[in-house]
N, C-alpha and C positions, 0 to 999 in steps of 0.2 A: 455744611453750608449754613450761614446765619439766616435766621428767620427775618423775612421782610416785614417792615411795619405797614399796617394797612393805610390806604390813602386817607388824607385828612381834608376836611372842608372848613374854611375859615368861618367863624361866627362872631358877630359883634355883640358884646354884652355890656350892659350898663348896671353898675352897682351903686347902692347908697354910699355916699361919701364916707360915712363912719365905718363901713366894712373894710375899706381898702387898707387901713393901718393893720388890721388883724391879719389880712392875707399877706401883706408885706412883711410883717413880723415873722410869720412862719417861713417865708422865703429867706429872710435875713438870718434866721436861726439855722438854716441849712436843711430844713425838713423837705423843701421842694426847690427845684432849680429856678422856678419863676412862677408868676401868677398863673400862666397857662397850665403848668403841671399841677398846681394846687387845685385848680378848678376841675381839671380832668379827673383827678383823684376823687373829688367829691361826687362828680357825675357817675364815675364807675362804681363807687360804693353804693350810690342810690340805685343804680340799675341792677347791681348784684342783689340788693335787698328785694327789689321788685321781682326779680326772677326767682329768688328763694321763696317769696310769698306765693307766687303763681304755682310753683312746684308743690308746695305744701297744700295749696287749695286743690290741685289735681289729685294728689295722693289721698287727700281726705275724701274727695268725690269717689275715687275708686274704692276706698275702704267702705264708704256708706253703701255703694252699689252692691258690694259683696255681702253685706250683712242684712 
């Protein structure tokens, strides 16, 4: 059975005008299906990095507590 996508909530974003051509170029080059996918990719990447940082911090705290 296919995995269901999690529910989504609309969010309105405002970007500096000079950023949109960069986003649109990535879409035009076929890297993303649209602006939304581009922005979701960036948000997911950032969240992944934050989670990785938090895990490293917890691992370090466990290490320090054991030494």
